[in-house]
N, C-alpha and C positions, 0 to 999 in steps of 0.2 A: 296465041294469045286468047284466054277464055273471057267471053262477056258475062257479066252479073246483070240479072233483071232487075226491073224498077221494084218490084217488090222485094228483094232480098238487101236492097240499099236502105228502102224504107224501115224495115225493120229493124236492119243495123243502128239506122239514125233515131229510130224509137227506143231501142237498147241504150244506145250512151246517151239520150235525153234522160232516160230516167234513172242510169245511174249517176248522171250530172245533179238531179234533183234530189236525189236521196243522199249524196254528198253535201250537195248547198244545205240541206235538212240537218243533217249530223254537226256541221261547221256550225250552223247556230248555236248549236249548246242550249246554255240557260241563256234568256234574255229577258227581259223587263218584266216578264210575266211569271217570272219563276219556276217555269213548267219544260220539262225536256222533251217530253213524247208528244209529238203532233199528229200521232197517227201516220196512216201510209201516204205518199206521194201519189195524187191523183192525176195532175196535170203539173207540167212546168215549161216555161217560156222566158223569153227576156223581151225587155220593149227599152225604147228611148224612154228617158228620163222627162224629155218635151219635145215638141215638133218643131223644128227650126224649119221657117217657110223661107222661100226664096223671094228677097224683095230686089225689085228693079229700080232703077233712077227713078220712075213715076213715082212710086210708092213714098223715097224719100224726101222728094218735092212736097208731093201732099201732106205728109208726116209735118214739113217743116212750116208749111203754111198755115196748117191747124194749130200748131204749138204756138206761132208768133200771134196768131188771131187771139188763141185763149189769155198770152201773156199782155196782149194789148188790152182785152176786156178786164185781165185783173189788175191793169193800173189804172184805166178809166174807173173801175168801181171801187177804190181804195183796196182791194182785197188780196194783201199780201200774202195771207196764209195760203190762198189759191195758188199765186204765183210760187211761191216755195215749193208746194205739193207740186206742181207741174215741173218743176227743174228737179225735183228729187226722182219722180217718176221717170222724166228724160234720162237722166243720170243712170239711175238703176237699168233703166230697160237697154240703153246702148250698152254698159257694161257687162249686162248678162248675155248680150245677143252675140256676143265674139266666142264665148262659150261653146263648144262642140258637145251636144247631149251625151250623159253617160248611159251605161246599159244597165238597166235594173233586173234582177232576176224575181220571178214571181212563181210562187209553186201552191197549187190548191192541195192542202192535205185533209185527211179525214176530221179534223178537230178547227180548222179555221185557213187562213189566208198567208203568206208569207210574201211580203213586198219588201224586196233588199232583206236586211235583218232583223225587221221589224213582222212580229207575228200577231196576226188581228183574229181573235176565235170568232166563228160564225155568231156567236150569241150577241156579240157587238153589231151586228145588222138587222136593218128591219126588212130588205129586200134587196134584189138583185134584178139587172132588166140588161138585157143585150140589143144594143143599136148596130146593125150589120148592114151596110150599104156599099160593099167593097168597089173599087179600092182604096177610095177615100176614108169612109167611116168604118170601122171595125172595133167597137169600144165595149167594155164590160163595165158597167154602174154599179157600186154598192152604195145603198142609201142605209146610212147609220142611224142608229135608235138616238133619239133626242132631235132639238131642233138646232141645236146650235152647232153640232157638229157639222161638217160640210161632206156633200156625195163624193165618193171615190171613183175616179175614172182609170182605168187599166186598158191599154191598147191590145186587142187580142192579137196583133200581129198576124203570123198563118197559122192561129190555131183554129180547130173547127168549131164553130160556134155552136153546134147542136150537141157537139159532146160537152163542151163545157158547161150547156144548160144542164144537160143531162146527169154532169157530176153535181153540179149546185143546187138543184130542185130536192135533192135530197138531205140537205141541209138549210135550206133556206126558202122562203117564198119568191114567187116571182113575179114581177110589177105588170101585167100584161097591157097596160093603157097607155104606158110610154113606148112609142113609135118613131120619134124623133129625138135629135140630139139637144140638150138644154140650151135655151136662147142665148146664155152666157157662152157657152163653148161657140155657138155659132157665128156670133159677132166678134169673138177671137180669131175663128179662122177667115173670116170675111175679112176683117185688118191686119191679118198676117202678124197677130201680136203673139 
């Protein structure tokens, strides 16, 4: 039996990943941008569309207490709209919490980024930054141009953040002031939402 060394396995894995990325971009064909050529694929990986947190009994008890307390507040303040919003939130949250996250393919190309089947050119972004505190936080953030659009978060998974930075710095400015995850994301992680 012949043993293969680790480097040979990594090279094969990288080639397979590059082929998979090229195939993904070719399969995209013409999307809503109307363009078909997006340049070479510089990086490719998959990530889950959302983080599914493990919640214990204590979490459900605390959620129920807060939910009931907010409903009681809505009742005594005669705020029917707030009560309706709470109920809709709870129904939507628990109906989506049953779902397993789907894997989303991402590719950085010379012209922009693919997220699933959507292509976004680099010109649509103001800058990017990477927050990397493994194993919990390994995220790539894109800040779009304009105030209305929301920042985009892409988990890096097992990607080398230095390599991703070297690719993106050729096309976008890096926001070096950002060193922590956004507050909204931090609250979401703490509350396991």
